[in-house]
C-alpha positions in Angstrom: 121.5 115.8 121.7 120.5 115.0 118.2 119.6 117.6 115.5 118.0 116.8 112.2 117.6 119.2 109.3 114.9 118.6 106.7 114.3 120.7 103.6 111.1 122.3 102.4 110.1 121.7 98.8 108.8 123.4 95.6 106.4 121.5 93.4 106.5 122.4 89.7 103.7 120.2 88.3 101.4 117.3 89.1 100.2 118.4 92.5 97.0 116.8 93.4 97.7 113.6 91.5 99.4 112.3 94.8 95.9 112.0 96.4 94.9 108.3 96.7 91.4 109.0 95.2 93.3 109.9 92.0 96.4 107.8 91.8 94.6 104.6 92.8 92.6 104.9 89.6 94.9 106.7 87.1 98.4 106.8 88.7 100.0 110.1 89.5 103.3 112.0 89.1 104.9 115.1 90.4 108.0 117.1 89.4 109.5 118.8 92.4 112.7 119.9 94.1 113.8 120.4 97.7 115.3 123.8 98.6 117.8 125.2 101.0 115.2 126.3 103.6 114.8 123.9 106.5 112.9 122.6 109.5 115.3 121.7 112.4 114.3 119.2 115.1 116.5 118.8 118.2 116.0 116.1 120.8 117.7 115.9 124.2 117.1 114.1 127.5 114.8 116.2 129.7 116.1 117.1 133.2 113.0 115.5 134.8 112.9 112.1 133.1 109.2 111.7 134.1 108.2 114.6 132.0 108.3 115.5 128.3 108.9 119.0 127.0 107.9 120.1 123.5 108.7 123.5 122.0 107.3 124.6 118.7 105.0 127.7 118.1 103.7 126.7 121.6 105.3 124.9 124.5 104.0 121.8 126.2 105.2 120.1 129.4 103.4 116.8 130.0 103.8 113.9 132.3 101.7 111.6 130.2 102.2 111.3 126.4 98.5 111.0 125.8 98.2 114.7 127.1 100.2 116.1 124.1 98.0 118.5 122.1 100.1 118.7 119.0 98.7 115.9 116.8 101.9 114.8 115.1 104.0 114.9 118.3 101.3 112.9 120.0 101.1 110.2 117.3 104.9 109.8 116.8 105.9 109.9 120.5 103.1 107.6 121.7 103.9 105.0 119.0 107.6 105.1 119.9 106.7 105.2 123.7 109.4 107.9 124.0 109.2 110.2 127.0 111.6 112.0 129.3 112.9 114.1 126.4 112.9 117.7 125.3 112.1 118.3 121.6 112.4 121.6 119.9 111.2 122.5 116.4 112.4 125.6 114.5 112.0 126.5 110.9 113.2 128.9 108.2 109.6 129.3 106.9 106.3 129.5 108.7 103.7 126.8 108.2 100.8 127.2 105.8 102.9 128.8 103.1 102.8 126.1 100.4 106.3 124.6 100.9 105.2 121.3 102.5 105.9 122.4 106.1 103.7 119.7 107.9 105.3 116.8 106.1 108.8 118.3 106.4 108.2 118.5 110.2 106.9 114.9 110.3 109.9 113.5 108.4 112.4 115.4 110.5 110.7 114.4 113.7 110.7 110.7 112.7 114.3 110.9 111.7 115.3 112.5 115.0 113.2 110.0 117.1 114.6 107.0 115.3 118.2 108.2 115.6 117.7 109.0 119.3 116.5 105.4 119.8 119.5 104.0 117.9 117.4 102.9 114.9 118.1 103.6 111.2 115.4 104.1 108.6 116.2 104.7 105.0 114.9 107.9 103.4 112.3 105.9 101.5 111.1 104.3 104.7 111.0 107.7 106.5 108.8 109.1 103.8 106.5 106.0 103.9 106.3 106.3 107.7 105.5 110.0 107.5 102.7 109.2 105.0 101.3 106.6 107.4 101.3 109.1 110.3 99.7 112.0 108.5 97.3 110.2 106.1 96.4 106.9 107.8 96.8 107.7 111.5 95.7 111.3 111.6 93.4 111.4 108.6 94.8 114.5 106.9 93.4 115.0 103.4 96.8 115.3 101.9 98.9 113.4 99.3 102.3 111.8 99.4 104.6 114.2 97.4 105.7 116.3 100.3 106.9 113.5 102.5 109.1 112.0 99.7 110.4 115.4 98.6 111.5 116.2 102.2 113.0 112.8 102.9 114.8 112.2 99.6 115.9 115.7 98.6 116.9 116.8 95.1 115.2 117.6 91.9 113.0 114.6 91.2 110.2 113.1 89.2 108.0 111.2 91.7 105.6 108.7 90.5 102.6 107.4 92.5 101.5 104.0 91.4 97.9 102.6 91.7 99.1 100.0 94.3 100.3 102.7 96.6 104.0 102.3 95.8 106.1 105.4 95.2 109.2 105.7 92.9 111.6 108.7 93.0 113.8 109.4 90.0 116.3 112.2 89.8 116.1 114.5 86.8 119.2 114.1 84.6 120.3 117.3 82.8 123.4 119.2 81.9 125.0 121.0 84.8 124.7 124.4 83.0 120.9 123.8 82.6 120.6 123.0 86.3 122.4 126.2 87.1 120.3 128.3 84.7 117.1 126.8 86.0 117.9 128.0 89.5 118.9 131.4 88.2 115.7 131.8 86.3 113.3 130.9 89.1 112.2 133.6 91.5 109.8 133.4 94.5 107.7 136.0 96.3 105.8 135.9 99.6 102.2 136.9 99.3 102.0 137.5 103.0 99.1 135.1 103.5 99.3 132.0 105.7 96.5 129.4 105.4 95.6 125.8 106.2 95.7 123.6 103.1 93.3 121.0 104.5 90.0 122.7 103.4 91.3 123.2 99.9 92.6 119.7 99.6 89.4 118.3 101.1 87.4 120.1 98.3 89.9 118.9 95.7 89.6 115.4 97.0 85.8 115.5 96.6 86.1 117.1 93.1 88.2 114.3 91.8 85.1 112.2 91.1 83.9 115.0 88.7 84.8 114.1 85.1 86.1 117.5 84.2 88.3 117.8 87.3 89.8 114.4 86.8 90.4 115.2 83.2 92.3 118.3 84.1 94.3 116.5 86.7 95.3 113.9 84.1 96.4 116.7 81.9 98.5 118.1 84.8 100.2 114.7 85.0 100.9 114.9 81.3 102.4 118.4 81.8 104.6 117.1 84.5 105.9 114.4 82.1 106.4 117.2 79.4 108.3 119.3 82.0 110.6 116.4 82.8 111.3 116.0 79.1 112.0 119.7 78.6 114.6 119.6 81.4 116.2 116.5 80.1 116.4 118.1 76.7 117.8 121.3 78.3 114.8 123.3 77.0 114.1 125.9 79.7 111.8 128.1 77.7 109.4 125.2 77.2 109.7 124.5 81.0 108.6 128.1 81.7 105.6 128.0 79.4 104.5 124.6 80.8 104.7 126.1 84.3 102.0 128.6 83.2 99.9 125.9 81.5 100.0 123.9 84.8 98.8 126.9 86.8 95.9 127.5 84.5 94.8 123.9 85.0 95.4 123.9 88.8 93.1 126.8 89.3 90.2 124.7 88.1 90.5 122.0 90.7 89.0 123.8 93.7 87.4 127.1 94.5 90.0 128.3 97.1 93.1 127.7 95.1 93.3 131.3 93.8 91.7 134.6 94.7 91.5 138.1 93.2 94.8 139.3 94.9 96.7 136.2 93.6 95.2 136.5 90.1 96.2 140.2 90.0 99.8 139.5 91.1 100.1 136.7 88.6 98.8 138.8 85.7 101.2 141.6 86.7 104.1 139.2 86.7 103.2 137.8 83.2 103.1 141.4 81.9 106.5 142.1 83.4 108.9 139.4 82.2 107.6 136.1 83.7 107.2 133.3 81.2 105.2 131.2 83.6 104.5 130.6 87.2 102.3 129.2 89.9 101.2 129.5 93.5 103.0 126.9 95.6 101.1 124.4 97.7 97.4 123.7 97.8 96.5 127.3 97.2 95.0 130.4 98.9 98.2 132.1 99.9 101.9 131.6 100.6 104.5 131.8 97.9 104.3 132.7 94.2 107.0 131.1 92.0 107.9 132.5 88.5 110.2 131.5 85.7 111.8 134.8 84.5 115.1 135.4 82.7 117.7 137.3 84.8 117.6 140.5 82.7 113.9 140.9 83.4 113.8 140.0 87.1 114.4 143.5 88.4 111.4 144.7 86.4 109.4 141.9 87.8 110.3 142.7 91.4 109.4 146.4 91.0 106.1 145.6 89.4 105.0 143.0 91.9 105.9 144.9 95.1 106.0 141.7 97.0 108.8 140.4 99.3 111.4 138.3 97.3 112.4 135.0 98.9 115.8 133.9 97.7 116.5 130.2 97.6 118.5 127.5 95.8 118.1 123.8 95.2 119.4 121.3 97.7 120.2 117.6 97.2 120.5 116.0 100.7 117.0 115.5 102.0 116.5 114.9 105.6 119.8 114.6 107.5 121.2 114.2 111.0 123.5 117.2 111.3 124.5 116.8 114.9 125.0 113.9 117.4 126.2 114.9 120.9 127.1 112.7 123.8 124.3 111.2 125.7 125.4 112.0 129.2 122.9 110.0 131.2 120.8 106.9 130.7 
């Protein structure tokens, strides 16, 4: 048996600039971090070597790989021509909550499948392969940030170049600033789960509009400013820039926010938050806020939403268990 562990991510600024319609023209960038909430993929020889068993939110038992209903499983296993296995996916967070779950799953699955076959792929190649599966093979209207965040791990500035290349640079700051940044970030679950594809498809269409592209370029500039604030150990500026980024993000597509999210955000800003944002494409999931520790209890009481504790992680996708393969 082989088990991989792959982290979910929080994106602070620049989301949307990782769509090819934008970065191929302007270049894009994102500031993000992986967190200690994970997707686990286990792979094991199946008792009947003629069949393949898949367990996720559903269960599938197939004798032919082409029969697999789950699109990512279908794509990855058919390309690898891997059958006669049992693969199980479990996660700390449900899909559709804005933490990059689809790409986290894809990276973890690719890592598990390649390890099972005795092949090694670097984290950069795993991320690139995940982008190929989701964007090129399956046609998902998503960008590249989630795959690289999940594969590489850590607090990074990720740049998307017009030629399609991606560079990942760790943020360098004082250890005390790193500790305080984690301490000052709080997350709450809105209770809503949604598919990001519709919102991202609208955002993709809107990029050609001059005002939307201008706002997205400004969001990239804010990501650069956030990076500078962290490197200069200026967390107050980071918090305010988080708010500026959210105000711009709301303009990119109609489904990014809604009255309930707007009300919760306004409540937070009146009760100690310096800035914040809805994570992911929009419409639901998790709200993230920058709030000093002495005001966090006031914030929690005012919001009346479920807190979601987390911390940063640095490993990215990892193989955490390799057992004996007891038959060929």
